[in-house]
C-alpha positions in Angstrom: 27.7 72.7 12.9 25.0 75.3 14.3 21.0 73.8 16.3 18.0 75.6 15.1 16.0 74.4 17.8 18.9 76.0 20.2 18.8 79.3 18.4 15.4 79.4 19.0 15.1 78.7 22.8 18.0 81.6 22.8 15.8 84.1 20.7 13.2 83.2 23.0 14.5 84.5 25.9 15.3 87.5 24.2 11.4 87.7 23.0 10.1 87.6 26.7 12.7 90.9 27.1 11.4 92.4 24.7 7.7 91.9 25.3 8.8 93.1 29.1 10.1 96.0 28.3 9.8 97.4 25.4 12.9 97.7 24.6 14.2 96.5 21.1 16.8 94.0 20.0 19.8 93.5 18.0 22.0 91.1 16.7 26.0 91.9 16.9 27.1 90.3 13.8 30.0 90.8 14.9 30.0 87.6 17.0 27.3 85.5 14.6 26.5 86.2 11.4 24.9 82.7 10.2 23.0 84.6 7.8 21.4 81.7 6.6 19.6 81.4 10.4 18.2 85.1 9.8 14.8 83.8 8.8 14.6 82.1 12.3 16.4 84.7 14.3 14.4 87.5 12.4 11.4 86.3 14.0 12.6 87.3 17.5 14.7 89.9 16.9 14.8 93.9 15.5 17.3 93.8 12.9 21.1 94.0 13.3 24.2 96.6 14.9 27.2 96.1 12.3 30.7 97.4 12.3 31.2 99.2 9.4 29.5 98.8 5.6 30.4 95.1 4.9 28.4 93.6 7.8 25.7 96.4 7.3 25.4 95.7 4.0 24.8 91.6 4.7 22.1 92.7 7.3 20.3 95.2 5.6 19.6 92.3 2.4 20.0 89.2 4.8 17.8 90.2 7.5 15.9 92.9 7.7 14.6 95.4 9.9 16.6 98.1 11.6 20.1 98.7 10.6 22.7 100.4 13.3 26.5 100.7 12.5 29.2 101.8 15.0 32.9 102.2 14.1 35.5 103.6 15.7 36.0 106.0 12.3 34.8 105.9 9.1 36.5 107.1 5.7 34.7 109.1 3.0 33.7 106.1 0.9 31.8 104.1 4.2 29.8 107.0 5.2 28.9 106.9 1.2 27.9 103.5 1.3 26.1 103.6 4.9 24.2 106.7 3.6 22.3 103.9 1.4 21.4 101.4 3.7 22.1 102.6 8.0 18.7 103.5 10.2 21.2 104.5 12.8 24.6 105.7 12.0 26.8 105.6 15.4 29.8 107.9 15.7 32.9 107.4 18.2 33.8 111.2 18.3 32.6 115.5 18.1 35.2 115.5 15.2 33.4 112.3 12.9 30.5 113.8 13.3 31.1 117.0 12.8 33.3 115.5 9.8 30.2 113.7 8.3 27.1 115.2 9.1 26.2 117.6 6.0 26.8 114.2 4.0 24.6 111.9 6.2 22.2 114.7 6.8 22.3 115.2 2.7 21.4 111.4 2.7 18.6 109.6 0.5 17.1 108.2 3.9 16.6 109.6 7.0 19.3 108.2 9.7 19.3 109.0 13.5 22.6 109.9 14.5 23.7 109.0 18.0 27.1 109.4 19.6 29.7 106.9 21.8 30.0 107.8 25.3 32.3 106.4 27.5 31.2 106.3 31.0 34.6 105.1 32.1 33.6 102.6 34.3 34.5 99.5 33.9 33.4 96.0 33.9 34.8 93.2 31.7 37.4 90.8 33.3 39.3 90.8 30.5 41.9 94.3 29.7 41.4 93.8 26.3 38.3 93.7 25.9 37.2 95.8 28.0 36.0 98.7 25.7 36.2 101.5 29.2 39.4 101.3 30.2 41.8 103.7 30.4 43.6 104.7 27.0 40.6 103.2 25.3 39.5 104.3 21.9 36.2 103.5 22.1 33.3 106.1 23.0 33.8 109.9 24.0 34.4 110.9 27.7 33.1 113.4 29.0 35.8 115.8 29.5 35.9 115.6 25.3 32.4 115.8 24.9 31.9 118.9 22.7 28.4 120.3 24.0 27.8 122.1 20.5 28.5 118.8 18.8 25.0 117.5 19.9 23.0 119.4 17.2 21.7 116.5 15.0 22.6 113.7 17.7 18.8 111.9 18.8 21.0 109.0 20.8 23.7 108.0 23.0 25.3 104.7 22.9 27.7 103.3 25.3 29.2 99.9 25.7 30.7 98.0 28.8 30.2 94.7 28.9 31.7 91.2 28.4 29.5 87.9 29.1 28.7 89.2 32.1 25.1 89.4 34.3 22.6 92.0 34.8 24.6 93.3 38.0 27.3 94.5 36.0 24.7 96.8 33.9 23.2 98.0 36.5 26.4 99.6 38.0 27.9 100.3 34.4 23.8 102.5 34.3 25.2 104.3 37.3 28.5 105.3 36.0 26.5 106.2 32.6 23.9 108.5 34.8 26.8 110.2 36.7 28.8 111.4 34.0 25.8 112.0 30.7 22.4 111.5 33.0 21.7 115.6 31.9 22.1 114.8 28.1 19.6 112.4 28.4 16.4 115.1 28.0 17.8 115.8 24.9 18.1 111.9 23.4 15.1 110.5 21.5 17.1 106.8 22.2 20.0 105.2 24.0 21.5 101.9 23.0 23.1 99.6 26.1 25.6 98.1 24.0 26.2 94.2 24.0 27.8 91.7 26.1 24.7 91.0 28.3 24.9 87.3 28.5 21.1 87.2 28.6 20.6 83.3 28.0 22.7 81.7 30.1 21.9 79.7 32.6 21.9 82.0 36.0 21.6 85.5 34.1 18.9 87.8 36.3 16.5 88.4 33.6 14.3 90.0 35.8 17.2 92.5 36.9 17.5 93.5 33.5 14.0 94.4 32.9 14.0 96.4 36.0 17.5 98.3 35.0 15.5 99.4 31.3 12.3 99.9 33.2 13.3 102.6 35.6 16.0 103.6 33.5 13.1 104.8 31.0 10.9 105.8 33.9 13.6 108.7 35.6 14.3 109.9 31.6 11.7 109.0 29.8 13.5 107.4 26.8 11.6 106.6 24.3 13.4 103.8 22.5 16.4 101.7 24.1 18.3 99.2 22.5 20.7 96.0 23.3 22.7 94.6 21.0 23.6 91.0 22.1 25.3 88.8 20.1 27.0 85.7 22.1 23.6 85.2 24.2 21.9 84.7 20.6 23.9 81.5 19.8 25.1 80.9 23.3 25.2 77.0 23.1 24.0 76.6 19.9 27.1 75.1 18.1 29.7 72.9 18.2 32.9 72.7 16.4 33.9 68.8 15.5 37.8 67.9 15.1 39.9 64.6 14.3 42.8 63.4 15.9 45.1 63.1 13.2 48.2 62.1 15.2 49.8 61.7 18.7 53.5 62.7 19.8 55.3 62.7 22.8 57.7 66.1 24.0 58.2 65.9 28.2 53.7 64.7 28.0 51.6 63.3 25.0 50.3 66.1 22.2 48.1 65.5 20.2 47.6 67.3 16.5 44.3 67.8 15.6 42.8 68.9 12.5 41.3 71.8 13.4 43.1 75.0 14.9 43.1 77.9 17.7 44.6 80.5 15.4 42.7 79.8 12.5 39.1 78.2 13.4 39.0 79.7 17.2 41.0 82.7 18.1 39.3 83.4 20.9 41.2 81.1 22.5 44.3 82.5 22.0 42.5 85.8 22.2 40.3 86.0 25.3 42.0 83.8 26.1 40.2 81.2 27.9 39.5 76.7 27.4 36.7 75.2 25.9 34.7 72.5 27.1 35.5 69.1 24.6 32.4 66.4 25.2 33.7 63.6 27.3 37.3 65.1 28.6 38.0 66.8 31.4 40.9 69.0 33.7 44.1 67.6 33.5 44.5 64.9 35.6 41.2 63.9 36.2 40.8 61.2 33.7 43.9 58.7 33.1 45.6 60.4 29.8 46.3 63.4 29.9 47.0 65.2 26.0 48.1 68.7 25.1 45.8 69.4 21.9 47.3 71.8 19.2 46.1 72.8 15.5 47.8 71.9 12.6 49.1 76.0 11.5 52.9 75.9 12.6 52.5 79.0 14.5 54.3 77.2 17.9 51.2 79.0 20.3 48.3 77.2 18.6 47.4 75.1 21.7 43.9 74.9 22.5 45.2 73.5 25.9 45.5 70.5 28.2 42.5 68.2 28.2 42.1 64.4 30.2 40.4 61.5 29.0 39.0 58.3 29.9 40.9 56.1 27.3 44.1 57.1 24.7 43.6 59.0 22.3 44.5 57.7 18.5 44.6 59.6 15.0 40.7 59.3 13.7 39.1 59.5 17.1 36.8 62.8 16.4 36.1 65.6 19.3 33.6 67.6 19.9 34.1 71.0 20.7 31.2 73.1 23.0 29.7 76.3 22.6 31.7 77.2 19.3 29.2 79.4 17.1 29.5 82.6 18.6 33.0 84.1 17.9 34.5 81.9 16.2 34.2 81.3 12.4 33.3 85.2 12.0 37.1 85.0 13.0 38.5 82.9 11.4 41.7 82.9 9.2 43.2 81.4 6.2 46.5 81.2 8.0 49.2 78.4 6.2 46.3 77.7 4.0 44.5 75.1 6.4 41.3 74.2 5.3 38.3 75.4 7.2 35.9 73.1 9.0 32.3 73.1 6.9 29.5 75.4 7.8 26.4 73.0 9.1 23.0 73.7 10.2 20.9 71.1 12.1 17.3 71.7 11.3 14.5 71.3 14.2 13.4 68.4 12.4 17.3 66.9 12.8 18.4 67.0 9.4 21.9 68.6 8.7 22.4 70.1 5.7 25.6 71.7 4.9 25.3 75.1 4.1 28.6 75.5 2.9 32.2 73.9 2.3 34.9 76.1 2.0 37.8 75.4 -1.1 41.0 76.1 -2.4 39.0 78.8 -4.1 38.7 80.4 -1.1 41.8 80.9 -0.2 43.3 81.5 -3.5 41.0 84.5 -3.9 41.6 86.1 -1.1 45.3 86.3 -1.5 45.6 88.5 -5.2 
């Protein structure tokens, strides 16, 4: 269930950054794509950033505003779809740009084209979420940048952060300028990427604004973009689950009607331990359980939690901060039912905006 008031609070913070710095802020659909909330979000944000044609089309049809697209590579079919709806296209290699340049420049609309660069400066705390680490396929390292390929390129894009504060951006900007600062006089815009945890309580908004303003002063850049995803939906939604059974194997085990693997895969991929209302760390309260999901995957385990009272079938558990990187990444492995999507409106009424059925499962398979 996603809360409109929380989304509005987050967007108000982002709008403050826009107003103070003149930057543009895009919603990263890879993190949050509940398009029923787009009429609210578009009041505060400049558009969306997409990872391919489907997300770009969703943003074009339902959000409006600017449509920015980056993918590690594009097929010819991708480009055919994107030239009709994209405002910015960012390429991951000089070869990709050269391969698709003629089609993009001859398309039905004027598109600002950019290159994603890799400042080779890693800030992300988890290696698999570090787009600038050694061996990363994301972004062009300076040694691979063909200066002759810059013809037709109007901007640069980098992305190095993951749920981080403005001090990480400050260090990344220094690394970016060391590697690519000499190219800025040729550029009209730059995209600072995502991973900015702007709406977190301890985020240094003042430092972010100084970073943006000082960068513009140094380089005279006309447009600076940020593309947060998680910050838009941070603490704006919950996942409500029920206990189906309680068993025992060296410790108490509770099986839920949800799944880490199918419904909140970042719990396993990141990995992290989501917070549950009223629950504590193992041993903090009297009754400790290992919470497991509904699939047959042995590793479908959410984590160990303690509760003041014993869990019983039918008890409901509320997982916090589940609006982002949850239902955008879900699977239907094992044919597990998906939770409905609900929206809690500003006046308190709850609207079920989508129920998932057997037809959704069946139609994905053939």
